[in-house]
VMD Tcl script that builds the backbone (N, CA, C; Angstrom):
set m [mol new atoms 174]
animate dup $m
set s [atomselect $m all]
$s set {name element resname resid chain x y z} {
  {N N UNK 1 A 13.573 117.419 -49.769}
  {CA C UNK 1 A 13.899 116.865 -48.468}
  {C C UNK 1 A 15.127 115.967 -48.633}
  {N N UNK 2 A 16.126 116.217 -47.826}
  {CA C UNK 2 A 17.334 115.398 -47.891}
  {C C UNK 2 A 17.075 114.027 -47.268}
  {N N UNK 3 A 17.950 113.110 -47.580}
  {CA C UNK 3 A 17.807 111.747 -47.058}
  {C C UNK 3 A 17.898 111.735 -45.539}
  {N N UNK 4 A 18.808 112.543 -44.989}
  {CA C UNK 4 A 18.957 112.609 -43.538}
  {C C UNK 4 A 17.699 113.100 -42.845}
  {N N UNK 5 A 17.076 114.140 -43.387}
  {CA C UNK 5 A 15.857 114.659 -42.766}
  {C C UNK 5 A 14.694 113.693 -42.961}
  {N N UNK 6 A 14.695 112.974 -44.086}
  {CA C UNK 6 A 13.661 111.967 -44.315}
  {C C UNK 6 A 13.797 110.836 -43.291}
  {N N UNK 7 A 15.025 110.415 -43.027}
  {CA C UNK 7 A 15.263 109.377 -42.017}
  {C C UNK 7 A 14.811 109.856 -40.639}
  {N N UNK 8 A 15.099 111.097 -40.306}
  {CA C UNK 8 A 14.682 111.644 -39.008}
  {C C UNK 8 A 13.165 111.624 -38.884}
  {N N UNK 9 A 12.481 111.990 -39.964}
  {CA C UNK 9 A 11.012 112.004 -39.957}
  {C C UNK 9 A 10.467 110.592 -39.783}
  {N N UNK 10 A 11.071 109.627 -40.459}
  {CA C UNK 10 A 10.636 108.235 -40.313}
  {C C UNK 10 A 10.862 107.742 -38.886}
  {N N UNK 11 A 11.979 108.126 -38.290}
  {CA C UNK 11 A 12.265 107.726 -36.905}
  {C C UNK 11 A 11.265 108.329 -35.934}
  {N N UNK 12 A 10.840 109.572 -36.188}
  {CA C UNK 12 A 9.819 110.209 -35.345}
  {C C UNK 12 A 8.502 109.450 -35.458}
  {N N UNK 13 A 8.126 109.096 -36.693}
  {CA C UNK 13 A 6.886 108.353 -36.903}
  {C C UNK 13 A 6.953 106.994 -36.210}
  {N N UNK 14 A 8.116 106.340 -36.275}
  {CA C UNK 14 A 8.305 105.043 -35.629}
  {C C UNK 14 A 8.134 105.181 -34.112}
  {N N UNK 15 A 8.733 106.226 -33.528}
  {CA C UNK 15 A 8.623 106.451 -32.084}
  {C C UNK 15 A 7.173 106.738 -31.688}
  {N N UNK 16 A 6.478 107.503 -32.511}
  {CA C UNK 16 A 5.069 107.811 -32.237}
  {C C UNK 16 A 4.232 106.536 -32.261}
  {N N UNK 17 A 4.459 105.706 -33.269}
  {CA C UNK 17 A 3.724 104.438 -33.346}
  {C C UNK 17 A 4.052 103.542 -32.164}
  {N N UNK 18 A 5.298 103.540 -31.755}
  {CA C UNK 18 A 5.709 102.730 -30.615}
  {C C UNK 18 A 4.938 103.156 -29.360}
  {N N UNK 19 A 4.829 104.451 -29.161}
  {CA C UNK 19 A 4.089 104.968 -28.009}
  {C C UNK 19 A 2.608 104.608 -28.098}
  {N N UNK 20 A 2.057 104.668 -29.308}
  {CA C UNK 20 A 0.645 104.307 -29.485}
  {C C UNK 20 A 0.408 102.835 -29.193}
  {N N UNK 21 A 1.333 101.982 -29.632}
  {CA C UNK 21 A 1.214 100.542 -29.368}
  {C C UNK 21 A 1.248 100.303 -27.860}
  {N N UNK 22 A 2.211 100.929 -27.180}
  {CA C UNK 22 A 2.322 100.776 -25.722}
  {C C UNK 22 A 1.034 101.218 -25.030}
  {N N UNK 23 A 0.514 102.368 -25.432}
  {CA C UNK 23 A -0.702 102.895 -24.812}
  {C C UNK 23 A -1.893 101.982 -25.079}
  {N N UNK 24 A -1.993 101.509 -26.295}
  {CA C UNK 24 A -3.106 100.636 -26.668}
  {C C UNK 24 A -3.043 99.321 -25.897}
  {N N UNK 25 A -1.845 98.775 -25.744}
  {CA C UNK 25 A -1.703 97.512 -25.029}
  {C C UNK 25 A -1.960 97.680 -23.532}
  {N N UNK 26 A -1.707 98.859 -22.991}
  {CA C UNK 26 A -1.933 99.108 -21.573}
  {C C UNK 26 A -3.406 99.350 -21.274}
  {N N UNK 27 A -4.167 99.677 -22.297}
  {CA C UNK 27 A -5.587 99.943 -22.124}
  {C C UNK 27 A -6.346 98.633 -21.926}
  {N N UNK 28 A -7.203 98.572 -20.905}
  {CA C UNK 28 A -7.920 97.316 -20.629}
  {C C UNK 28 A -8.829 96.861 -21.777}
  {N N UNK 29 A -9.398 97.795 -22.508}
  {CA C UNK 29 A -10.308 97.421 -23.591}
  {C C UNK 29 A -9.657 97.543 -24.949}
  {N N UNK 30 A -8.377 97.237 -25.029}
  {CA C UNK 30 A -7.660 97.434 -26.286}
  {C C UNK 30 A -8.147 96.466 -27.365}
  {N N UNK 31 A -8.118 96.940 -28.578}
  {CA C UNK 31 A -8.541 96.166 -29.737}
  {C C UNK 31 A -7.312 95.471 -30.324}
  {N N UNK 32 A -7.305 94.154 -30.282}
  {CA C UNK 32 A -6.133 93.408 -30.739}
  {C C UNK 32 A -5.870 93.611 -32.232}
  {N N UNK 33 A -6.912 93.837 -33.012}
  {CA C UNK 33 A -6.717 94.094 -34.438}
  {C C UNK 33 A -6.043 95.447 -34.663}
  {N N UNK 34 A -6.424 96.432 -33.866}
  {CA C UNK 34 A -5.796 97.748 -33.957}
  {C C UNK 34 A -4.327 97.665 -33.554}
  {N N UNK 35 A -4.040 96.934 -32.494}
  {CA C UNK 35 A -2.654 96.761 -32.047}
  {C C UNK 35 A -1.836 96.065 -33.139}
  {N N UNK 36 A -2.401 95.047 -33.748}
  {CA C UNK 36 A -1.701 94.333 -34.814}
  {C C UNK 36 A -1.434 95.239 -36.010}
  {N N UNK 37 A -2.400 96.077 -36.362}
  {CA C UNK 37 A -2.221 97.003 -37.481}
  {C C UNK 37 A -1.134 98.025 -37.167}
  {N N UNK 38 A -1.126 98.531 -35.944}
  {CA C UNK 38 A -0.093 99.489 -35.539}
  {C C UNK 38 A 1.290 98.842 -35.579}
  {N N UNK 39 A 1.370 97.606 -35.110}
  {CA C UNK 39 A 2.656 96.902 -35.114}
  {C C UNK 39 A 3.157 96.663 -36.534}
  {N N UNK 40 A 2.241 96.363 -37.459}
  {CA C UNK 40 A 2.629 96.161 -38.854}
  {C C UNK 40 A 3.192 97.452 -39.446}
  {N N UNK 41 A 2.516 98.569 -39.168}
  {CA C UNK 41 A 2.994 99.864 -39.676}
  {C C UNK 41 A 4.348 100.203 -39.067}
  {N N UNK 42 A 4.503 99.891 -37.785}
  {CA C UNK 42 A 5.771 100.159 -37.100}
  {C C UNK 42 A 6.897 99.334 -37.721}
  {N N UNK 43 A 6.645 98.072 -37.998}
  {CA C UNK 43 A 7.643 97.211 -38.618}
  {C C UNK 43 A 7.999 97.699 -40.024}
  {N N UNK 44 A 7.007 98.117 -40.785}
  {CA C UNK 44 A 7.270 98.627 -42.134}
  {C C UNK 44 A 8.170 99.855 -42.076}
  {N N UNK 45 A 7.913 100.744 -41.115}
  {CA C UNK 45 A 8.764 101.921 -40.941}
  {C C UNK 45 A 10.184 101.521 -40.565}
  {N N UNK 46 A 10.300 100.560 -39.650}
  {CA C UNK 46 A 11.621 100.108 -39.220}
  {C C UNK 46 A 12.411 99.541 -40.395}
  {N N UNK 47 A 11.741 98.768 -41.235}
  {CA C UNK 47 A 12.404 98.183 -42.396}
  {C C UNK 47 A 12.832 99.268 -43.389}
  {N N UNK 48 A 11.977 100.271 -43.586}
  {CA C UNK 48 A 12.335 101.357 -44.500}
  {C C UNK 48 A 13.516 102.162 -43.950}
  {N N UNK 49 A 13.507 102.398 -42.645}
  {CA C UNK 49 A 14.628 103.115 -42.007}
  {C C UNK 49 A 15.920 102.332 -42.211}
  {N N UNK 50 A 15.873 101.026 -41.999}
  {CA C UNK 50 A 17.066 100.190 -42.167}
  {C C UNK 50 A 17.545 100.208 -43.610}
  {N N UNK 51 A 16.617 100.116 -44.544}
  {CA C UNK 51 A 16.967 100.111 -45.964}
  {C C UNK 51 A 17.626 101.426 -46.365}
  {N N UNK 52 A 17.044 102.539 -45.920}
  {CA C UNK 52 A 17.591 103.844 -46.265}
  {C C UNK 52 A 18.922 104.091 -45.546}
  {N N UNK 53 A 19.045 103.609 -44.329}
  {CA C UNK 53 A 20.294 103.773 -43.575}
  {C C UNK 53 A 21.432 103.036 -44.257}
  {N N UNK 54 A 21.157 101.875 -44.817}
  {CA C UNK 54 A 22.182 101.131 -45.547}
  {C C UNK 54 A 22.664 101.932 -46.752}
  {N N UNK 55 A 21.752 102.632 -47.395}
  {CA C UNK 55 A 22.111 103.451 -48.549}
  {C C UNK 55 A 22.987 104.619 -48.170}
  {N N UNK 56 A 22.782 105.155 -46.977}
  {CA C UNK 56 A 23.584 106.291 -46.495}
  {C C UNK 56 A 24.993 105.847 -46.179}
  {N N UNK 57 A 25.130 104.693 -45.547}
  {CA C UNK 57 A 26.455 104.227 -45.131}
  {C C UNK 57 A 27.244 103.574 -46.258}
  {N N UNK 58 A 26.578 103.242 -47.348}
  {CA C UNK 58 A 27.273 102.575 -48.458}
  {C C UNK 58 A 28.097 103.542 -49.272}
}
mol reanalyze $m
mol bondsrecalc $m
mol representation Tube
mol addrep $m
């Protein structure tokens, strides 16, 4: 898998998590621990995307 395709896959996962967070927060009976866990995973993906993107542009 090339770096570019890996970045695309990470961006897709980030977008999916973002949608899940939005849906979970809109749900009246949402679990705050689940939302927090999703947000942590989303942030980790964002950081990895940024780290890998820096390597591409360097």
